[in-house]
C-alpha positions in Angstrom: 57.1 51.0 179.5 58.6 53.7 177.1 62.0 55.6 177.1 59.9 58.6 178.6 58.5 56.4 181.4 61.9 54.9 181.8 63.5 58.7 182.4 60.8 59.7 184.6 61.1 56.7 187.0 64.7 56.3 187.1 65.4 58.0 190.4 62.8 55.9 192.2 64.4 52.8 190.6 67.8 53.8 191.8 66.5 54.6 195.4 64.6 51.3 195.4 61.6 53.3 195.8 59.9 51.8 192.9 57.1 49.4 193.2 58.0 45.9 192.2 55.7 46.0 189.0 57.3 49.0 187.7 60.6 47.6 188.7 60.0 44.6 186.6 58.5 46.5 183.6 61.6 48.9 184.2 64.3 46.2 183.9 62.4 44.4 181.1 62.8 47.6 179.4 66.6 47.7 179.9 66.8 44.4 178.2 64.9 45.5 175.0 65.8 49.4 174.4 69.1 49.7 173.0 69.5 53.4 174.3 68.2 53.0 177.9 71.2 51.0 179.3 73.5 53.8 178.0 71.0 56.5 179.8 71.5 54.8 182.9 74.9 54.3 183.0 75.3 58.0 182.1 73.2 58.7 185.1 75.1 56.8 187.5 78.2 58.3 186.2 76.8 61.8 186.7 75.6 61.1 190.4 79.1 59.7 191.2 81.2 62.2 189.8 78.6 64.7 191.8 79.2 62.6 195.0 82.9 62.8 194.3 82.8 66.7 193.9 80.9 67.2 197.0 81.7 64.4 199.7 80.6 66.6 202.5 77.1 67.4 202.4 76.9 69.3 205.5 79.8 71.5 204.2 79.2 75.3 204.2 78.3 76.8 201.1 81.2 79.3 200.0 80.5 82.7 200.5 80.7 83.6 196.8 78.1 81.6 195.7 74.9 83.4 194.8 72.0 83.3 197.3 69.6 83.2 194.5 71.5 80.1 193.3 71.2 78.2 196.6 67.8 79.2 196.9 66.9 77.9 193.3 68.7 74.4 194.1 67.3 73.7 197.5 63.7 74.7 195.8 64.2 72.2 193.2 65.4 69.2 195.3 62.2 66.6 195.7 60.6 66.6 199.0 61.1 63.0 200.1 60.1 63.4 203.6 56.7 65.2 203.1 
């Protein structure tokens, strides 16, 4: 696995959706690569910071947030249910 592939698979790894063979390759890469463990640590910290900033995912969007921004964010989210 390359660092680029590592970055491509990081979300599926963290959500437990990466197939076992790719999980093994991902974890082997973590052991061998000097940079990707730090990347993973920072990625997790970013997710944690986002969760701390927005603990209520069902909260109303403040009225001063531009509708175009809300739409762009929603359109960029992966469609996991499809």
